[in-house]
DOBAVEX-853656 format. One record per atom (N, C-alpha, C): chain; residue number from 1; x, y, z. Coordinates in Angstrom, 1 decimal, always signed. Atoms other than C-alpha are relative to their C-alpha. Layout:
residues N
+-------+------+--------+--------+--------+
: chain : resi :      X :      Y :      Z :
+-------+------+--------+--------+--------+
:     A :  NUM :      X :      Y :      Z :
...
+-------+------+--------+--------+--------+
END
This chain:
residues 128
+-------+------+--------+--------+--------+
: chain : resi :      X :      Y :      Z :
+-------+------+--------+--------+--------+
:     A :    1 :   +0.3 :   -1.6 :   -1.2 :
:     A :    1 : +123.8 :  +72.8 : +151.0 :
:     A :    1 :   +1.8 :   +0.2 :   -0.4 :
:     A :    2 :   -1.7 :   -1.2 :   -0.2 :
:     A :    2 : +127.3 :  +74.5 : +150.0 :
:     A :    2 :   +0.8 :   +0.6 :   +1.3 :
:     A :    3 :   +0.2 :   -1.1 :   -0.8 :
:     A :    3 : +127.1 :  +77.0 : +152.3 :
:     A :    3 :   -1.0 :   +0.1 :   +1.2 :
:     A :    4 :   +1.3 :   +0.5 :   -0.6 :
:     A :    4 : +125.5 :  +75.4 : +155.5 :
:     A :    4 :   -0.1 :   +2.2 :   +1.1 :
:     A :    5 :   +0.1 :   -1.1 :   -1.1 :
:     A :    5 : +126.4 :  +79.5 : +158.1 :
:     A :    5 :   -0.4 :   +1.5 :   -1.6 :
:     A :    6 :   +1.0 :   -1.2 :   +1.3 :
:     A :    6 : +125.0 :  +81.5 : +154.6 :
:     A :    6 :   -1.6 :   -0.4 :   +0.3 :
:     A :    7 :   +1.4 :   +0.4 :   -0.6 :
:     A :    7 : +121.6 :  +79.3 : +155.5 :
:     A :    7 :   -0.3 :   +0.0 :   +1.0 :
:     A :    8 :   +0.6 :   -0.5 :   -1.3 :
:     A :    8 : +121.6 :  +80.3 : +159.1 :
:     A :    8 :   -0.5 :   +1.1 :   -0.2 :
:     A :    9 :   +0.7 :   -1.9 :   +0.1 :
:     A :    9 : +121.8 :  +84.0 : +158.0 :
:     A :    9 :   -1.2 :   -0.2 :   -0.6 :
:     A :   10 :   +0.8 :   +1.3 :   +0.4 :
:     A :   10 : +119.8 :  +82.7 : +155.2 :
:     A :   10 :   -1.2 :   +0.3 :   +1.5 :
:     A :   11 :   +0.8 :   +0.1 :   -2.4 :
:     A :   11 : +117.1 :  +81.9 : +158.9 :
:     A :   11 :   -0.9 :   +1.2 :   -0.2 :
:     A :   12 :   +0.0 :   -1.3 :   -1.1 :
:     A :   12 : +117.6 :  +84.6 : +160.2 :
:     A :   12 :   -0.8 :   +1.0 :   -0.7 :
:     A :   13 :   -0.3 :   -1.6 :   +0.3 :
:     A :   13 : +117.4 :  +87.5 : +157.4 :
:     A :   13 :   -2.3 :   -0.2 :   +0.1 :
:     A :   14 :   +1.0 :   -0.1 :   +1.2 :
:     A :   14 : +113.9 :  +85.7 : +155.9 :
:     A :   14 :   -1.0 :   -0.6 :   +1.2 :
:     A :   15 :   +1.1 :   +0.1 :   -1.3 :
:     A :   15 : +111.8 :  +85.3 : +160.0 :
:     A :   15 :   -0.2 :   +1.2 :   +0.2 :
:     A :   16 :   +0.3 :   -1.1 :   -0.7 :
:     A :   16 : +113.0 :  +88.6 : +160.9 :
:     A :   16 :   -1.1 :   +1.2 :   -0.8 :
:     A :   17 :   +0.9 :   -1.4 :   +0.8 :
:     A :   17 : +111.2 :  +90.0 : +157.4 :
:     A :   17 :   -1.7 :   -0.5 :   +0.2 :
:     A :   18 :   +1.1 :   +0.7 :   -0.9 :
:     A :   18 : +107.5 :  +88.0 : +158.3 :
:     A :   18 :   +0.3 :   +0.0 :   +1.6 :
:     A :   19 :   +0.8 :   -0.4 :   -1.7 :
:     A :   19 : +108.1 :  +88.9 : +162.2 :
:     A :   19 :   +0.1 :   -1.2 :   +0.9 :
:     A :   20 :   +0.1 :   +1.0 :   -0.8 :
:     A :   20 : +108.4 :  +85.7 : +163.5 :
:     A :   20 :   +0.7 :   +0.1 :   +1.2 :
:     A :   21 :   -0.8 :   -0.1 :   -1.2 :
:     A :   21 : +109.6 :  +85.2 : +167.3 :
:     A :   21 :   +1.0 :   -1.3 :   +0.4 :
:     A :   22 :   -0.5 :   +0.7 :   -0.2 :
:     A :   22 : +111.7 :  +82.5 : +166.7 :
:     A :   22 :   +0.9 :   -0.6 :   -1.2 :
:     A :   23 :   -0.5 :   +0.3 :   +1.6 :
:     A :   23 : +114.0 :  +80.5 : +163.3 :
:     A :   23 :   +0.8 :   -1.2 :   +1.5 :
:     A :   24 :   -1.1 :   +1.2 :   -0.5 :
:     A :   24 : +115.7 :  +77.0 : +164.2 :
:     A :   24 :   +0.4 :   -0.2 :   -1.3 :
:     A :   25 :   -1.3 :   -0.1 :   +1.3 :
:     A :   25 : +118.4 :  +76.4 : +162.2 :
:     A :   25 :   +0.5 :   -0.9 :   +0.7 :
:     A :   26 :   -0.5 :   +1.2 :   -0.1 :
:     A :   26 : +120.3 :  +73.0 : +161.8 :
:     A :   26 :   +1.4 :   +0.3 :   +1.4 :
:     A :   27 :   -1.4 :   -1.1 :   -0.5 :
:     A :   27 : +122.9 :  +72.8 : +164.5 :
:     A :   27 :   +1.2 :   -0.9 :   -0.2 :
:     A :   28 :   -1.9 :   +1.4 :   +0.2 :
:     A :   28 : +127.0 :  +72.1 : +164.7 :
:     A :   28 :   +0.8 :   +1.3 :   +0.6 :
:     A :   29 :   -0.3 :   -1.1 :   -0.6 :
:     A :   29 : +129.5 :  +74.1 : +166.5 :
:     A :   29 :   -0.2 :   +1.3 :   -0.7 :
:     A :   30 :   -0.2 :   -1.6 :   +1.0 :
:     A :   30 : +130.5 :  +77.0 : +164.2 :
:     A :   30 :   -1.5 :   +1.2 :   +0.2 :
:     A :   31 :   +1.8 :   -1.2 :   -0.4 :
:     A :   31 : +126.2 :  +78.3 : +164.1 :
:     A :   31 :   -0.2 :   -0.1 :   +1.0 :
:     A :   32 :   -0.1 :   -0.7 :   -1.0 :
:     A :   32 : +126.1 :  +78.0 : +167.8 :
:     A :   32 :   +0.5 :   +1.1 :   +0.1 :
:     A :   33 :   -1.2 :   -1.1 :   +0.3 :
:     A :   33 : +129.2 :  +80.1 : +168.2 :
:     A :   33 :   -0.3 :   +1.4 :   +0.0 :
:     A :   34 :   +0.3 :   -0.7 :   +0.1 :
:     A :   34 : +127.5 :  +82.3 : +166.1 :
:     A :   34 :   -1.3 :   +0.6 :   +0.2 :
:     A :   35 :   +2.1 :   -0.7 :   -0.7 :
:     A :   35 : +124.2 :  +82.8 : +167.7 :
:     A :   35 :   +0.1 :   +0.0 :   +1.2 :
:     A :   36 :   +0.0 :   -0.9 :   -1.7 :
:     A :   36 : +125.4 :  +83.4 : +171.2 :
:     A :   36 :   +1.1 :   +0.5 :   +0.2 :
:     A :   37 :   -0.9 :   -1.7 :   -0.2 :
:     A :   37 : +127.8 :  +86.0 : +170.1 :
:     A :   37 :   -1.3 :   +0.8 :   -0.5 :
:     A :   38 :   +1.9 :   -1.1 :   +0.5 :
:     A :   38 : +124.4 :  +87.6 : +168.2 :
:     A :   38 :   -0.2 :   -0.1 :   +1.7 :
:     A :   39 :   +0.3 :   -0.6 :   -1.3 :
:     A :   39 : +123.1 :  +87.1 : +171.4 :
:     A :   39 :   +0.3 :   +0.8 :   +1.2 :
:     A :   40 :   -1.1 :   -0.8 :   -1.0 :
:     A :   40 : +125.9 :  +88.0 : +173.8 :
:     A :   40 :   -0.6 :   +1.6 :   -0.2 :
:     A :   41 :   -0.1 :   -2.3 :   +0.4 :
:     A :   41 : +125.7 :  +92.3 : +171.6 :
:     A :   41 :   -1.0 :   -0.1 :   +0.0 :
:     A :   42 :   +1.0 :   -0.9 :   -0.2 :
:     A :   42 : +122.3 :  +92.4 : +171.8 :
:     A :   42 :   -0.5 :   -0.5 :   -1.4 :
:     A :   43 :   +0.5 :   -0.4 :   +1.5 :
:     A :   43 : +121.2 :  +91.7 : +167.9 :
:     A :   43 :   -1.0 :   -1.3 :   +0.4 :
:     A :   44 :   +0.7 :   +0.9 :   -0.1 :
:     A :   44 : +119.4 :  +88.5 : +169.3 :
:     A :   44 :   +0.0 :   -0.6 :   +0.7 :
:     A :   45 :   +0.3 :   +0.3 :   -1.4 :
:     A :   45 : +117.5 :  +87.0 : +172.7 :
:     A :   45 :   +0.4 :   -1.8 :   +0.0 :
:     A :   46 :   -0.5 :   +0.7 :   -0.2 :
:     A :   46 : +118.2 :  +83.7 : +173.5 :
:     A :   46 :   +0.1 :   -1.1 :   -0.4 :
:     A :   47 :   +0.1 :   +0.6 :   +1.0 :
:     A :   47 : +119.6 :  +81.1 : +172.3 :
:     A :   47 :   +0.0 :   -2.3 :   +0.6 :
:     A :   48 :   +0.5 :   +1.4 :   -0.9 :
:     A :   48 : +118.8 :  +77.4 : +173.2 :
:     A :   48 :   +0.9 :   -1.3 :   -0.7 :
:     A :   49 :   -0.1 :   +0.3 :   +1.6 :
:     A :   49 : +119.6 :  +74.4 : +171.2 :
:     A :   49 :   -1.1 :   -2.0 :   +0.4 :
:     A :   50 :   +1.0 :   +0.7 :   -0.3 :
:     A :   50 : +117.1 :  +71.5 : +171.1 :
:     A :   50 :   +0.1 :   -1.7 :   -0.3 :
:     A :   51 :   -0.2 :   +1.4 :   +0.1 :
:     A :   51 : +117.6 :  +67.5 : +171.4 :
:     A :   51 :   -0.4 :   -0.6 :   -1.8 :
:     A :   52 :   +0.5 :   +0.4 :   +1.1 :
:     A :   52 : +115.0 :  +66.1 : +169.3 :
:     A :   52 :   +0.5 :   -0.4 :   -1.8 :
:     A :   53 :   -1.2 :   +0.4 :   +1.1 :
:     A :   53 : +116.4 :  +66.7 : +165.8 :
:     A :   53 :   +0.4 :   +1.4 :   +0.6 :
:     A :   54 :   -1.1 :   -0.8 :   -1.1 :
:     A :   54 : +119.3 :  +68.7 : +166.7 :
:     A :   54 :   -0.4 :   +1.3 :   -0.9 :
:     A :   55 :   +0.7 :   -1.2 :   +0.4 :
:     A :   55 : +118.3 :  +71.9 : +166.1 :
:     A :   55 :   +0.3 :   +1.5 :   +0.8 :
:     A :   56 :   -0.2 :   -1.1 :   -1.2 :
:     A :   56 : +119.5 :  +75.6 : +167.8 :
:     A :   56 :   -1.1 :   +1.1 :   +0.0 :
:     A :   57 :   +1.5 :   -0.6 :   +0.1 :
:     A :   57 : +116.4 :  +77.6 : +168.8 :
:     A :   57 :   +0.4 :   +1.3 :   -0.1 :
:     A :   58 :   +0.0 :   -1.2 :   -0.1 :
:     A :   58 : +116.9 :  +81.1 : +167.8 :
:     A :   58 :   -1.1 :   +1.5 :   +0.1 :
:     A :   59 :   +0.7 :   -1.3 :   -1.1 :
:     A :   59 : +114.8 :  +84.2 : +170.6 :
:     A :   59 :   -0.1 :   +1.7 :   -1.6 :
:     A :   60 :   -0.3 :   -0.9 :   +0.4 :
:     A :   60 : +114.4 :  +86.9 : +167.3 :
:     A :   60 :   -0.2 :   +1.4 :   +1.1 :
:     A :   61 :   +1.3 :   -1.2 :   -0.2 :
:     A :   61 : +114.1 :  +90.9 : +168.7 :
:     A :   61 :   -0.3 :   +0.6 :   -1.5 :
:     A :   62 :   +0.8 :   -1.3 :   +1.2 :
:     A :   62 : +112.1 :  +94.0 : +167.4 :
:     A :   62 :   +0.1 :   +1.1 :   +1.0 :
:     A :   63 :   -0.4 :   -0.9 :   -0.6 :
:     A :   63 : +112.2 :  +97.2 : +168.6 :
:     A :   63 :   -1.7 :   +0.2 :   +0.6 :
:     A :   64 :   +1.1 :   +0.3 :   -0.4 :
:     A :   64 : +108.6 :  +98.5 : +169.6 :
:     A :   64 :   -1.4 :   +0.9 :   -1.5 :
:     A :   65 :   +1.3 :   -0.4 :   +1.3 :
:     A :   65 : +106.9 :  +99.7 : +166.5 :
:     A :   65 :   +0.3 :   -1.2 :   -0.8 :
:     A :   66 :   -0.6 :   +0.4 :   +1.2 :
:     A :   66 : +107.7 :  +96.1 : +164.8 :
:     A :   66 :   +1.1 :   -0.8 :   -0.7 :
:     A :   67 :   -2.0 :   +0.3 :   +1.2 :
:     A :   67 : +111.1 :  +96.2 : +162.9 :
:     A :   67 :   +0.8 :   -0.7 :   +0.9 :
:     A :   68 :   -0.6 :   +0.6 :   +0.3 :
:     A :   68 : +113.2 :  +93.7 : +163.2 :
:     A :   68 :   +1.7 :   +0.9 :   +0.4 :
:     A :   69 :   -1.2 :   -1.7 :   -0.1 :
:     A :   69 : +116.7 :  +95.4 : +165.1 :
:     A :   69 :   +1.4 :   -1.1 :   -1.1 :
:     A :   70 :   -0.4 :   +0.2 :   +1.5 :
:     A :   70 : +118.4 :  +93.0 : +162.5 :
:     A :   70 :   -0.3 :   +0.6 :   -1.1 :
:     A :   71 :   +0.6 :   -0.6 :   +1.0 :
:     A :   71 : +118.6 :  +95.1 : +160.0 :
:     A :   71 :   +0.6 :   -0.8 :   -1.8 :
:     A :   72 :   -1.1 :   +0.4 :   +1.0 :
:     A :   72 : +121.6 :  +93.4 : +157.7 :
:     A :   72 :   +0.4 :   -1.1 :   +0.4 :
:     A :   73 :   -0.7 :   +0.6 :   -0.6 :
:     A :   73 : +123.3 :  +90.6 : +157.9 :
:     A :   73 :   +0.2 :   -1.2 :   -1.8 :
:     A :   74 :   -0.5 :   +0.7 :   +1.4 :
:     A :   74 : +125.8 :  +89.3 : +155.0 :
:     A :   74 :   +1.6 :   -0.4 :   +0.6 :
:     A :   75 :   -1.2 :   +1.1 :   -0.1 :
:     A :   75 : +128.2 :  +86.4 : +154.9 :
:     A :   75 :   +1.0 :   +0.7 :   -1.0 :
:     A :   76 :   -1.1 :   -0.4 :   +1.2 :
:     A :   76 : +131.7 :  +87.9 : +153.5 :
:     A :   76 :   +1.1 :   -1.0 :   -0.5 :
:     A :   77 :   -0.6 :   +0.7 :   +0.5 :
:     A :   77 : +133.4 :  +84.9 : +153.1 :
:     A :   77 :   -1.1 :   -1.0 :   -0.1 :
:     A :   78 :   +0.3 :   +0.5 :   +0.4 :
:     A :   78 : +132.1 :  +82.1 : +151.1 :
:     A :   78 :   +0.7 :   -0.6 :   +0.0 :
:     A :   79 :   -0.8 :   +1.4 :   +0.2 :
:     A :   79 : +133.5 :  +78.2 : +150.5 :
:     A :   79 :   +0.3 :   +0.5 :   -1.1 :
:     A :   80 :   -0.9 :   +0.2 :   +1.6 :
:     A :   80 : +135.1 :  +79.6 : +147.1 :
:     A :   80 :   +0.2 :   +1.7 :   +0.1 :
:     A :   81 :   -0.4 :   -1.3 :   -0.7 :
:     A :   81 : +135.9 :  +83.0 : +148.5 :
:     A :   81 :   +0.6 :   -0.1 :   +1.2 :
:     A :   82 :   +0.7 :   -0.1 :   -1.3 :
:     A :   82 : +137.1 :  +82.8 : +151.3 :
:     A :   82 :   +1.0 :   +1.6 :   +0.3 :
:     A :   83 :   -1.5 :   -0.7 :   -0.7 :
:     A :   83 : +138.7 :  +85.9 : +153.0 :
:     A :   83 :   +0.5 :   +0.8 :   +1.3 :
:     A :   84 :   -0.6 :   +0.1 :   -0.8 :
:     A :   84 : +141.2 :  +87.0 : +155.5 :
:     A :   84 :   +0.5 :   +1.1 :   +0.1 :
:     A :   85 :   -0.5 :   -0.8 :   -0.1 :
:     A :   85 : +142.3 :  +89.8 : +156.9 :
:     A :   85 :   +0.8 :   +0.2 :   +1.2 :
:     A :   86 :   -1.2 :   -0.1 :   -0.4 :
:     A :   86 : +145.2 :  +91.0 : +159.2 :
:     A :   86 :   -0.7 :   +0.7 :   +1.1 :
:     A :   87 :   +0.0 :   -1.3 :   -0.9 :
:     A :   87 : +145.0 :  +92.5 : +162.7 :
:     A :   87 :   +0.8 :   +1.0 :   +0.2 :
:     A :   88 :   +0.2 :   -1.1 :   +0.7 :
:     A :   88 : +145.7 :  +95.4 : +161.2 :
:     A :   88 :   -1.2 :   +0.7 :   -0.3 :
:     A :   89 :   +0.7 :   +0.3 :   +1.1 :
:     A :   89 : +143.2 :  +94.9 : +159.0 :
:     A :   89 :   -1.9 :   +0.2 :   +0.5 :
:     A :   90 :   +1.5 :   -0.4 :   -0.4 :
:     A :   90 : +139.7 :  +94.6 : +161.5 :
:     A :   90 :   -1.0 :   +1.0 :   -0.6 :
:     A :   91 :   +1.6 :   -1.5 :   +0.2 :
:     A :   91 : +136.6 :  +96.7 : +159.5 :
:     A :   91 :   -0.4 :   +0.1 :   +1.8 :
:     A :   92 :   +1.2 :   -1.2 :   -0.9 :
:     A :   92 : +134.8 :  +99.2 : +161.7 :
:     A :   92 :   -1.5 :   -0.3 :   -0.6 :
:     A :   93 :   +0.7 :   +0.1 :   +1.1 :
:     A :   93 : +131.5 :  +98.2 : +160.2 :
:     A :   93 :   -1.1 :   +0.6 :   +1.1 :
:     A :   94 :   +1.1 :   -1.3 :   +0.6 :
:     A :   94 : +128.8 : +101.2 : +159.8 :
:     A :   94 :   +1.2 :   +0.8 :   +1.7 :
:     A :   95 :   -0.8 :   -0.1 :   -0.9 :
:     A :   95 : +131.5 : +102.5 : +162.0 :
:     A :   95 :   -0.2 :   -0.3 :   +1.8 :
:     A :   96 :   +0.7 :   +0.8 :   -1.0 :
:     A :   96 : +131.6 : +100.5 : +164.9 :
:     A :   96 :   -1.6 :   -0.4 :   +0.6 :
:     A :   97 :   +1.4 :   +0.8 :   -0.1 :
:     A :   97 : +127.4 : +100.3 : +164.8 :
:     A :   97 :   +0.1 :   -1.6 :   -0.1 :
:     A :   98 :   -0.6 :   +1.3 :   -0.5 :
:     A :   98 : +128.0 :  +97.0 : +164.1 :
:     A :   98 :   +0.7 :   -1.1 :   +0.0 :
:     A :   99 :   -0.6 :   +0.8 :   -1.4 :
:     A :   99 : +129.0 :  +93.9 : +164.4 :
:     A :   99 :   +0.8 :   -0.9 :   -1.3 :
:     A :  100 :   -0.2 :   +1.3 :   +1.3 :
:     A :  100 : +131.5 :  +91.2 : +162.3 :
:     A :  100 :   +0.7 :   -0.5 :   +0.8 :
:     A :  101 :   +0.4 :   +0.7 :   +0.0 :
:     A :  101 : +131.5 :  +88.0 : +163.0 :
:     A :  101 :   +1.6 :   -0.7 :   -0.4 :
:     A :  102 :   -0.9 :   +0.0 :   -0.3 :
:     A :  102 : +135.7 :  +87.2 : +163.4 :
:     A :  102 :   +0.4 :   -1.9 :   +0.1 :
:     A :  103 :   -0.3 :   +0.7 :   -0.9 :
:     A :  103 : +136.8 :  +83.2 : +163.3 :
:     A :  103 :   +1.4 :   +0.3 :   -0.9 :
:     A :  104 :   -2.1 :   +0.0 :   +0.0 :
:     A :  104 : +141.1 :  +83.6 : +164.2 :
:     A :  104 :   +0.1 :   -1.6 :   +0.6 :
:     A :  105 :   -1.0 :   +0.7 :   -0.7 :
:     A :  105 : +143.2 :  +80.9 : +165.7 :
:     A :  105 :   -0.5 :   -0.1 :   +2.0 :
:     A :  106 :   +1.3 :   -0.4 :   -1.1 :
:     A :  106 : +141.1 :  +82.2 : +169.5 :
:     A :  106 :   -0.8 :   -0.8 :   +0.0 :
:     A :  107 :   +1.6 :   +0.5 :   +0.7 :
:     A :  107 : +138.2 :  +80.9 : +168.1 :
:     A :  107 :   -0.8 :   +1.4 :   -0.5 :
:     A :  108 :   +0.4 :   -0.5 :   +0.6 :
:     A :  108 : +135.8 :  +82.4 : +166.5 :
:     A :  108 :   -0.3 :   +1.8 :   +1.4 :
:     A :  109 :   -0.3 :   -1.4 :   -1.3 :
:     A :  109 : +135.6 :  +86.7 : +168.7 :
:     A :  109 :   -1.1 :   +1.0 :   -1.9 :
:     A :  110 :   +0.9 :   -1.3 :   +0.8 :
:     A :  110 : +133.1 :  +89.8 : +167.5 :
:     A :  110 :   +1.6 :   +0.6 :   -0.7 :
:     A :  111 :   -1.2 :   -0.5 :   +0.1 :
:     A :  111 : +135.5 :  +92.2 : +165.7 :
:     A :  111 :   +0.6 :   +1.4 :   +1.2 :
:     A :  112 :   -0.5 :   +0.1 :   -0.9 :
:     A :  112 : +135.8 :  +94.0 : +168.8 :
:     A :  112 :   +1.5 :   +0.0 :   +0.2 :
:     A :  113 :   -0.5 :   +0.9 :   -0.6 :
:     A :  113 : +137.6 :  +91.3 : +170.8 :
:     A :  113 :   +1.5 :   +0.0 :   -0.8 :
:     A :  114 :   -0.5 :   -0.3 :   +0.7 :
:     A :  114 : +139.4 :  +91.1 : +167.5 :
:     A :  114 :   +1.6 :   +0.8 :   +0.3 :
:     A :  115 :   -0.3 :   -1.2 :   -0.3 :
:     A :  115 : +140.8 :  +94.0 : +168.2 :
:     A :  115 :   +0.7 :   +0.3 :   +1.0 :
:     A :  116 :   +0.0 :   +0.8 :   -0.7 :
:     A :  116 : +141.0 :  +93.8 : +171.2 :
:     A :  116 :   +1.7 :   -0.6 :   +0.1 :
:     A :  117 :   -1.7 :   +1.2 :   -0.6 :
:     A :  117 : +144.2 :  +90.5 : +171.2 :
:     A :  117 :   +0.8 :   +0.7 :   -0.9 :
:     A :  118 :   -1.0 :   -0.1 :   +1.1 :
:     A :  118 : +145.5 :  +92.1 : +168.2 :
:     A :  118 :   +0.1 :   -1.5 :   -0.7 :
:     A :  119 :   +0.1 :   +0.9 :   +0.8 :
:     A :  119 : +144.5 :  +88.7 : +165.7 :
:     A :  119 :   -0.4 :   +0.4 :   -0.6 :
:     A :  120 :   +0.9 :   -0.2 :   +1.2 :
:     A :  120 : +143.4 :  +88.7 : +162.5 :
:     A :  120 :   -1.1 :   -1.5 :   -0.4 :
:     A :  121 :   -0.2 :   +1.7 :   +0.1 :
:     A :  121 : +141.6 :  +85.7 : +160.8 :
:     A :  121 :   -1.4 :   +0.4 :   -1.1 :
:     A :  122 :   +0.9 :   -0.3 :   +0.9 :
:     A :  122 : +139.0 :  +85.0 : +158.7 :
:     A :  122 :   -1.7 :   +0.2 :   +0.1 :
:     A :  123 :   +0.9 :   -0.9 :   -0.6 :
:     A :  123 : +136.1 :  +87.2 : +158.2 :
:     A :  123 :   -2.1 :   -1.0 :   -0.4 :
:     A :  124 :   +0.8 :   +1.1 :   +0.2 :
:     A :  124 : +132.6 :  +85.2 : +158.5 :
:     A :  124 :   -0.7 :   +1.1 :   -0.5 :
:     A :  125 :   +1.1 :   -0.4 :   +0.8 :
:     A :  125 : +129.7 :  +87.4 : +158.3 :
:     A :  125 :   +0.7 :   +1.8 :   +1.0 :
:     A :  126 :   +0.0 :   -1.2 :   -0.5 :
:     A :  126 : +128.8 :  +91.3 : +158.8 :
:     A :  126 :   -1.2 :   +0.4 :   +0.6 :
:     A :  127 :   +1.5 :   -0.5 :   -0.5 :
:     A :  127 : +125.7 :  +92.9 : +160.9 :
:     A :  127 :   -0.4 :   +0.7 :   +0.7 :
:     A :  128 :   +0.4 :   -0.8 :   -0.9 :
:     A :  128 : +123.6 :  +95.4 : +162.0 :
:     A :  128 :   -1.3 :   +0.5 :   -0.5 :
+-------+------+--------+--------+--------+
END
């Protein structure tokens, strides 16, 4: 596997399409941080790390009609084409209804946090 973050996003997308309550992804610190950001921002439920097979369990959220809260997960920066933004060019995803995750020198954070701290970095993905 050449892009583990894209694999994580695809697993979440596929699980949401078949309305699974929970999805398991292999553990890495970056993936755990991304999952915690999704949970903190209200796009996913609880995030737990299982020990036996070293995995991350992500609870998926659905509305009252059974539709997934996550409708769009897109990997922006890939191993073959890295995408970096300056602090003045941090994107507004879906007019601030969405979320961009950015890896900055101060850590992995959302687009709102990056704008507030005045830092740029590598665009990981966008969610809405």
